[in-house]
Steps between C-alpha positions, in 0.01 A plus 500: 500500500742771601775336296262504202566134433201421280571127492508476879189712549304303240611163636423592860160651424380201301642256754323681785178472302564127449553462875173686568322264261654198670371621837144546371232271633372261233140564398274198504273436201193521724604849609516613137137407433372733768235459760138591527449849637379372836815281532753770410741618769416836655711760674843651471762232448247220465662381179861556602734205530843486659780468248724195506851545633773353286787324669855600415514197272181616326641848443823356360299274268301795363814709446678209329197444277499868401872488415459174306210642303707802397792281393268270304340788312840658434622172353205496259569855380764413242418763240743795485197729522434364851858513627432797729195336657691173552787687665256679732338170599839347575592804711172470692565130563851583622357751749259241639764229521736742676237550772466125542876454524515769767772694323288813463558747786143635480 
């Protein structure tokens, strides 16, 4: 952020959000329907659930998927009007892949 690298900041923010989503606990269909009032959980934290912890392999898979998605979208943006957006997506993918390769000092 201090370097004002918009591609890196954007890529890292969206990838962190993707990792948060991957750690979320899946909601069962029965939980979506709701319960009768007398069956509803009561008290502070009664409906809280511990988040899943991703393994290192899981984190790498999410980051690779984010990079692949950016490259795929950039490849579809062939119009000259979208050249800037495609270049930004490729730069974001490069940032993510650099983290996976371990060549980024941060």
